[in-house]
C-alpha positions, 0 to 999 in steps of 0.5 A: 591762202593757207600754205602746206609748206610742202609737208603739212599733215593738217587739214585745209578743209577742217570739216572734211576728213584727211586722206593720208597717203604717207609711207609710214606711219600711216593712216588707220581706219577711223573705226579703229581710232574711235574704238581706241579713243573710247578705250583711252577715255575709259568709257567702256574699257573693261580692264580698269586701267587704260591700255596705256597703263596695262602691264605686260605681266597682267592676265589682262594683257595675256588675253590681248596677246593671246587673241592677237597671235590667233588673229594674225595666224588666221587672217594671214593663214600662217601654218602652225609650223611657224612661230610668231615672235614680236621683236623690237628694234623695227625692221632696222633691228631685223637687218642686224638680227638676221645675219647675227642669228644665221651667220653660224648656220650650217658653218656658213659665213656668207649670205646673198642679198637681192638688192632692189632698193633702199631697204634691201641695200640697207639690209645688205649693208648691215649684214656685211658687218657680220658675214660676207653679203653677196649681192644680186643687183641690176646696178653698180654699187656706186649708184645711189639706190634711189635711182633703182627702178627695176627688180633683178633676176633672182639668179640661183644663190651660191651653195655656200651661202646660208640664206637668200635675203629679199625685200618683197616690197621697196616703199621708196622705189615702188618695186614689189614681188607678187606671187601671180606675176613675179613670184619669190623663188621656190625651194628647188632654186635656192641651193639650200639657202634659207629664204628670208623675206622683209615684208614690212610694207606688204604684210597683211595686204596679200596672200603669202606662199609660206611653203617658200619662206623660212623667216619673214618679218615686218614692222608695224607702222604700214599695215599693223598699226603704230610704229613700235612693233616688228612681227617675226615669223620663223619656221619652227624647224629652222628655230631647232636647227639654230638651237643646235648650231648657236653662233660662237659670237654673242648676240645682243639679247634684244636681237636673239630669236631664240630668246624671243622664242623661249620667253614668248617674246616677253623677255623685256617689256614689249610695246604693250600699247602697239600690240593692243592697237595691232590686235584691234586693227587685225580684228577690224580686218577680219570683220570687214574682209572675208580673208587675205584674198579679199584684201589682196583683191581690193588692193589690187583694184586700188593700185590699178586705179591710180597707175591708170591715171598716172600712167596715162596723163603726160603731166605725171611720170611714173618711176617704175614702168614695168607693170609686173614690178610695180608696187601696189603699196607705194606708187612713186612719180614725178609731176610738173610744178611740184609745189603747185600740185602739193598745194592742190592736194593740200586744198583737197585734204590729201597729205603725205605725198612728200616725206623729206626722204633723206636723199639730196636730188640735186646731187642725183640730178633728178626731180624729187619723186612723190609717193602715193602709198596705198596701205590697207588704211586707205579705202576704195572710196578714199582711192576714188577721191585721190583719182579725182584730185589727180584728174583735177590738177592742171600745172 
């Protein structure tokens, strides 16, 4: 019998489509893959060279780039008083860019980080290199962030802090802020802090209350296409404030928001092919869904289907029990006889549940959690198939 060796992404049944629930890079819609394939074969691509070869200084790329900006602003209902930048370095790049750009804002050298899991902890650790990163957290700093299973209450940040930093969805921990159940703080509770939100794994999956936001960013490997891009959305009034209060320390050009703003994110060569893929993907969203509210509704249904099975079968143990804090995007759980379960999933062409997350579970004295990631690329019908696979497993 073919073995999945715990991590395989290959198909067991070669004539059937794989369902890839990897936390990222993740599954893309088949129609988008097929369209990209035709462009690479140059069978209907109108620009002469393939999208792998197109110059970022060409009018052809400018056409793609312009459509991308319009599409993402339309679908996510981003107001005109925000600038859309395409930054480099992924989410980790913005972990450094945020404090470097904000550390001299209003002459404040302090920021407040809501530490709710792996990625907000990494952001706080990075931010602490450049300013004092005060932490709001449910757990002592000595506890491994993998064990975080609840969101902290967001107490009013210090008025001496320049910004409040939140990760809206923790992909490893399965915790998410969602407006109609546990919303992000409004401006009246921020004590004049700017609100910075890492939306890397839930951007494009739900509506955003832009009235609350000053800066939002999201890497592209979840719901925006392939890895390599990061969208960074900044309130224009904040950009004006940053212009008047430039840090006394130098900022590396690749992390400097003002350079991106002043050069239309084209100071150096961007990830051209990835931007092309993102433009294709967002057009797919616009064609298949009425708007972001319809997309959010579908994502809500998908997650409820999976949580219902995992939460009502004793062979599965959910990591996050509070329904108001459970992520719609990433569902971590423990299962009896994990190797047998993974083989069962592999034999049904379900892959990506185990991803070599860099933690030593033996040292943590805990069972290794698996994850079902339900990004936009996972359809409702595929979610139904996942449910059937979960139901049919016996340890």
